[in-house]
C-alpha positions, -999 to +999 in steps of 0.1 A: +172+212-679+177+225-646+184+202-614+200+213-585+208+212-543+179+225-529+203+235-497+228+258-498+241+256-465+246+217-465+258+222-503+287+247-487+293+225-459+295+192-479+320+211-507+339+222-479+352+182-469+350+168-498+382+147-508+392+143-545+384+106-542+349+113-534+344+136-559+354+112-585+331+091-572+301+104-571+314+118-607+314+086-622+278+075-604+262+103-616+271+098-654+274+060-651+243+056-634+223+088-623+223+102-658+217+069-676+183+060-652+175+097-655+171+100-695+154+066-697+127+076-672+127+105-696+121+087-729+098+054-718+075+083-697+072+101-723+066+074-753+037+065-733+021+098-732+030+095-771+008+062-762-024+072-746-025+112-747-051+116-776-031+095-799-052+101-830-056+140-821-019+153-817-026+187-815-052+182-787-024+162-778+002+184-776-028+207-760-029+179-731+005+179-728+008+219-719-024+221-699-009+190-675+030+206-678+020+242-672-009+233-645+010+209-626+045+220-622+025+260-610+003+238-582+037+220-571+055+254-572+026+275-554+020+241-528+064+238-518+055+256-487+021+244-477+033+207-484+071+217-463+050+226-429+022+199-433+045+164-433+077+180-413+063+162-384+064+131-407+100+133-413+117+101-402+082+080-411+071+053-438+044+076-445+066+108-449+087+084-474+056+072-494+037+105-498+076+124-508+081+095-536+047+098-550+048+135-550+076+131-568+063+108-594+037+129-600+062+162-606+081+146-628+053+135-651+039+170-647+078+181-658+079+157-693+045+172-700+055+204-704+087+199-723+063+170-747+039+202-750+065+230-758+083+213-778+059+197-800+043+230-809+073+244-816+078+216-837+039+224-852+041+260-861+082+268-864+091+234-882+126+218-880+142+246-906+178+244-898+178+287-904+144+287-879+157+266-855+191+287-854+173+318-844+147+311-820+179+291-805+199+329-803+167+343-795+160+320-766+203+320-756+202+356-752+172+367-734+183+341-707+217+356-704+200+392-705+179+378-677+206+361-660+190+327-659+215+305-679+225+278-653+190+269-654+197+246-691+220+225-675+209+186-666+227+152-656+257+146-660+264+176-648+241+184-621+219+156-602+193+163-566+191+138-544+158+132-522+171+148-491+140+158-465+157+196-461+144+213-491+123+185-504+098+207-514+118+236-525+105+252-553+127+287-562+106+307-580+125+338-606+117+371-582+118+353-550+082+368-539+075+342-512+091+360-482+083+392-491+041+388-499+031+354-489+025+320-505-012+329-514-005+368-528-014+375-565+021+387-571+033+352-556+014+329-582+026+358-607+062+345-601+051+312-602+031+309-634+062+336-649+082+309-637+067+279-650+057+293-686+083+320-694+117+306-680+107+269-684+092+275-722+130+289-727+152+267-714+129+238-739+135+259-770+174+258-759+172+222-759+150+217-789+173+236-812+202+223-801+190+188-803+177+199-838+204+212-849+229+178-842+199+156-858+208+175-894+242+176-894+259+148-874+249+117-899+214+125-903+204+094-928+226+068-900+208+070-863+230+042-848+264+060-858+249+096-849+238+082-811+276+068-815+292+101-818+268+123-797+273+102-769+310+104-772+310+141-778+286+141-745+308+122-720+337+139-735+326+179-731+319+167-698+344+152-686+365+176-698+343+207-683+350+187-648+384+190-656+386+220-659+366+232-626+394+237-605+411+256-631+373+279-635+371+280-600+400+296-593+393+321-619+357+332-606+377+330-571+397+367-585+373+385-610+342+399-603+310+415-617+303+409-652+336+393-658+335+365-635+293+363-656+312+363-683+332+330-673+303+317-658+282+316-685+306+303-704+318+276-686+281+265-682+274+264-722+303+240-729+288+220-703+254+222-716+264+213-749+282+177-735+250+171-713+223+181-747+253+153-766+245+129-735+207+130-735+204+127-774+231+099-775+210+075-749+178+087-758+188+078-798+201+046-788+170+035-768+152+043-801+178+018-823+184-006-799+165-016-773+128-001-775+110-007-811+104-051-804+082-043-778+077-008-774+046-011-744+062-037-725+098-024-727+081+015-717+067+000-685+092-021-675+118+008-679+096+031-663+092+013-632+131-001-631+144+033-639+121+051-608+130+023-587+166+027-589+167+061-584+148+059-556+170+034-540+197+053-551+178+085-539+184+103-562+145+101-575+145+138-577+168+143-605+141+137-633+127+172-619+127+198-635+117+228-609+125+263-597+145+292-610+180+300-606+201+327-610+237+329-627+266+336-602+241+338-575+262+312-551+297+332-529+328+318-539+329+288-564+298+272-560+281+282-594+307+266-614+305+233-592+290+203-607+264+196-576+265+158-583+270+148-547+263+110-537+290+096-519+300+128-499+269+130-485+272+093-472+304+101-457+290+137-435+260+118-428+277+098-415+307+120-393+276+143-381+258+109-368+295+102-351+293+136-335+255+136-324+266+100-304+297+118-291+279+149-278+246+124-263+275+104-246+294+136-228+260+148-216+248+120-201+279+107-185+282+147-169+243+140-156+257+109-137+285+124-128+271+163-114+237+148-106+239+115-082+198+104-085+173+110-056+166+075-050+205+070-043+203+097-017+177+091-004+191+059+005+222+069+021+204+093+039+180+071+053+207+041+065+232+071+080+198+084+100+185+048+108+216+035+123+228+063+141+219+077+176+234+107+190+235+110+230+229+151+244+262+155+247+279+140+218+306+112+219+308+074+210+277+065+186+270+029+194+242+015+167+234-021+149+235-027+114+230-059+097+234-075+132+276-062+132+281-034+160+295-004+138+312+026+164+316+061+149+328+093+170+311+126+154+309+157+165+278+169+172+272+195+154+278+175+124+246+179+093+237+147+070+227+167+034 
């Protein structure tokens, strides 16, 4: 499951200005608040489709999920550029806010359906035999590594996505054909379909396989203990991965080629194992402790509340699984950086706002000093002209101004401009 920051330039700027305290705060918020909200949202939405989507016909329900998921995600992928173009002028309006959050909710349901359809299709056709499950995991892992797309398996708390309007609708495809062929070309449609159906399916197979292996060997008859252990393992691995980031970054800076790819993929695999266990732990705890007593009420309340929390935190896009990202495609150390930005983005926005305000005030002061208004110039000129007369030889000029007598001596060749 991959969520990634949509604006690489913004990401580089944020990373370069980040302070260690803000980095820790971002990770803490992601691990303690955003990740549980995302997992609960996925769990209850998945359950709602179990209840409402042809519950009496399992195979038809699975096929329906596959159709909804593949069609929905592919449609949003194809429409990304059109949506961005049409809604560009709506930014900073209430209408834009409502449309974008509705887009996220619909896209999220399509993502969950695609995962549900693929997951349960594998359950129907391959079963849960450990040997078969392990074989599917190895095959899927090998394919993703060979295609350079292993990084798409990571998910919260390793990776989150903020609701920034830059790149809000962006869904990268595997072959990046949009700039070459256009959004309506047949090759672009194939690229989008392949990205959604092939790469997306491989990611789901990897997640299902590791999850099922943990179900099989981690206290399979004691769900509560299994959930707690999985949660402890998951957060422990994620914390270690977070602590190792500076070391891994320093190594990645120094190596190139296959060595760099190997280090990046190893780090991603380690982080992925932590993320899967975090998801499995919270998901199973929901089944054991929170949801069984009043499933329908609990599902709907949790679905709405979690989405509202994520919207309030400006992180609702973290529920999405969209786009294909290539291993080590970023420059420098960003390929092993946890894209968990919240407080750093707030600080960055505040700095930008102060800079813009200062620049605007400076421009206004310059305009006032350099370019006096025409009205002021005309008023001064009119007063001088109306209050003075010059004799033909020049000399003393006497005039009445506001009842007072004023006397000035000016040469006759002076001009008032």
